[in-house]
Structures are given as C-alpha cells and as structure tokens.
C-alpha positions as CSV (number, residue, x, y, z in Angstrom):
1,M,93.7,59.3,102.0
2,D,91.3,60.5,99.4
3,I,92.1,63.7,97.5
4,R,90.2,65.7,94.9
5,L,92.6,66.4,92.1
6,A,92.7,68.6,89.0
7,G,95.8,66.8,87.8
8,F,99.6,66.7,88.3
9,V,102.8,67.3,86.4
10,K,105.4,64.6,86.9
11,E,108.4,66.9,86.3
12,S,108.3,70.7,86.4
13,V,110.9,73.5,86.7
14,V,108.4,76.4,86.8
15,E,106.6,75.8,90.1
16,G,109.6,76.2,92.3
17,P,113.4,75.6,92.3
18,G,114.6,72.2,91.1
19,I,112.7,69.5,89.4
20,R,109.4,69.1,91.1
21,L,106.3,67.0,91.2
22,V,103.3,69.3,91.1
23,V,99.9,68.4,92.4
24,F,97.0,70.5,91.4
25,F,94.2,70.4,93.9
26,Q,90.6,70.7,92.7
27,G,88.5,73.5,94.1
28,C,89.1,77.2,94.6
29,F,86.9,80.0,95.8
30,H,89.2,83.0,95.1
31,N,88.0,83.4,91.5
32,C,91.0,85.5,90.5
33,P,90.4,87.2,87.2
34,A,92.6,85.7,84.5
35,C,93.6,82.7,86.7
36,H,95.8,80.4,84.7
37,N,93.9,77.3,86.1
38,P,90.2,78.3,86.0
39,E,89.3,74.6,85.4
40,T,90.3,73.9,89.0
41,H,87.8,76.2,90.6
42,D,84.7,73.9,90.6
43,P,85.1,71.7,93.8
44,M,83.1,69.0,92.0
45,G,85.3,69.0,88.9
46,G,88.5,67.0,88.5
47,Y,88.7,63.5,89.7
48,D,89.2,61.4,92.9
49,G,92.7,60.4,93.7
50,N,94.7,59.1,96.6
51,T,97.6,60.6,98.5
52,D,99.4,57.2,98.4
53,D,99.6,57.3,94.6
54,V,101.2,60.8,94.7
55,I,103.7,59.7,97.4
56,E,104.6,56.6,95.4
57,H,105.4,58.7,92.4
58,L,107.5,61.1,94.5
59,V,109.6,58.4,96.1
60,T,110.3,56.5,92.8
61,K,111.8,59.6,91.2
62,P,115.2,60.3,92.9
63,L,115.9,63.5,90.9
64,L,112.9,65.3,92.2
65,A,113.8,68.1,94.6
66,G,110.3,68.1,96.1
67,L,106.6,68.4,95.8
68,T,104.7,71.6,94.9
69,L,101.0,71.8,96.0
70,S,99.1,74.1,93.8
71,G,95.6,74.4,92.5
72,G,92.9,75.2,92.8
73,E,93.5,75.9,96.5
74,P,95.4,73.3,98.5
75,L,94.2,74.7,101.8
76,L,90.6,73.7,101.0
77,Q,91.8,70.1,101.5
78,P,94.2,70.6,104.4
79,A,94.2,67.0,105.7
80,A,95.4,65.6,102.3
81,A,97.9,68.5,101.9
82,R,99.2,67.6,105.4
83,V,99.6,63.9,104.5
84,L,101.5,64.8,101.4
85,A,103.8,67.2,103.2
86,E,104.6,64.9,106.0
87,A,105.5,62.0,103.6
88,T,107.5,64.3,101.4
89,T,109.7,65.6,104.2
90,A,110.1,62.1,105.6
91,F,111.7,61.2,102.3
92,G,114.1,64.1,102.5
93,K,112.4,66.3,99.9
94,N,110.9,69.7,100.3
95,I,107.4,71.2,100.0
96,I,106.2,74.3,98.3
97,V,102.6,75.5,98.8
98,Y,100.8,77.9,96.5
99,T,97.8,79.6,98.0
100,G,95.5,82.5,97.1
101,Y,95.3,83.3,100.8
102,T,97.8,85.8,102.3
103,W,100.3,84.7,104.9
104,E,98.3,86.6,107.5
105,E,95.1,84.7,106.6
106,V,96.9,81.4,106.6
107,Q,98.3,82.1,110.1
108,K,94.7,82.8,111.3
109,M,93.5,79.6,109.7
110,A,96.3,77.6,111.4
111,E,95.1,78.8,114.8
112,T,91.9,76.7,114.5
113,N,92.9,74.1,111.9
114,E,95.5,71.6,113.1
115,D,96.1,70.2,109.6
116,I,97.0,73.7,108.3
117,A,99.3,74.2,111.3
118,A,101.0,70.9,110.7
119,L,101.2,71.5,106.9
120,L,103.1,74.8,107.7
121,K,105.6,73.0,109.9
122,H,106.6,70.8,106.8
123,T,106.5,73.6,104.2
124,W,109.7,75.1,102.9
125,L,108.2,77.9,100.8
126,L,104.7,79.3,100.7
127,I,103.8,81.5,97.8
128,D,100.9,83.6,99.1
129,G,98.2,85.9,97.8
130,P,95.7,85.9,94.9
131,F,96.8,86.5,91.3
132,I,96.0,90.1,90.5
133,L,95.9,90.8,86.8
134,A,96.8,94.5,87.2
135,K,100.0,93.4,89.0
136,R,100.9,90.6,86.6
137,S,104.6,90.3,86.1
138,F,106.9,88.2,84.0
139,N,109.9,89.2,86.2
140,T,108.7,87.5,89.4
141,P,110.2,84.0,89.5
142,F,107.6,81.3,90.5
143,R,104.8,83.9,90.8
144,G,102.2,85.4,88.5
145,S,101.8,88.8,90.0
146,A,104.0,91.2,92.0
147,N,101.8,91.1,95.1
148,Q,102.6,87.4,95.7
149,R,105.4,86.7,98.1
150,I,107.7,83.7,98.4
151,I,107.8,83.1,102.1
152,D,110.5,81.1,104.0
153,V,108.0,79.4,106.3
154,A,110.4,78.0,109.0
155,S,112.2,81.4,109.4
156,S,108.9,83.3,109.4
157,L,107.4,81.0,112.1
158,A,110.6,81.2,114.2
159,E,111.0,85.0,113.9
160,G,107.3,85.8,114.1
161,K,107.4,88.0,111.0
162,I,107.4,87.4,107.2
163,I,110.8,86.4,105.9
164,E,110.8,86.5,102.1
165,K,113.0,84.4,99.9
166,I,114.5,86.0,96.8
167,F,115.2,84.0,93.6
C-alpha cells in the first residue's frame, strides 16, 4: 500500500522501549509550537513509499522490539498505519503510535473510521496529545511534554477508561 513518508529511523531507543524501527508519516495539521518535526507538517512534502518496504525491513531485523508510528500525524493515513500494525503484530512485534490527538478524540475517530479502530486493536502503546511548549519536560520518558500520556491500549479498551503505563 502507498504511504506518504517523511522518513524513518532503522534503530531507535528513544521512541519507545527496546530497539525500534520508527516510521515518520508525512502530514500534520496540529501545528504545535516548537514541534521537533516541523518538516513533516506539509502533507505534500516528504516522499512516496510503500508499506511492504517498511515491513520487509522490520522482519529482517530480529533484534527490533517493534515499530513506532510517528510523524507528522499517523492518523491522517489510517489505512497505511493499519497495514503496518497488522503486519507488525503478525510477526510477533509490538506497535507504538504517537498522535497529536487525545485518547478521547482518537476514540471518537475510531467510531466512524474502521482503519483507526483496527489500528487500535493492534497498538500496544499510544502516546497521545499535542506537544505543548509550556509543559515541555525532560523527565517524561518517550514524551516531549507533561500533558502527553502513555496509554496501554488493550487495557484501556477492555476497561473502558484510560490506563496509563509508567516507565
């Protein structure tokens, strides 16, 4: 499946626990002041890629714990995000999704978008919320600002309330 990419990092330890492949989606409308990836905002920027190429890299690197979807905003390309998530979990690896939307907004989106609903079923952790410069923190693992939450998706869906994961 086609995907609009800003780039990817083959091995990272800062976008989630373990060694991770990180895919940066192109396009974001949140426009967070002081965003660390402002070059990803323009949906026409970046380059065309294919989910098969990402999956091939993931499965040929046995030390990778999983795949992190970042951006830009991955939920602007939910079908591609879903394909990547389904393939990743099929290979026994986990998925982390960074989004500028809050959990509550993502839940509403999932009600009308089957790709987002399916993506959530395959997501281990979701880091939600926009980056807020006034709440920037260097003491929040895997997050840029204190308002962002690390959400255990399966537990949150099962219990019908947000279950945060602490690292």
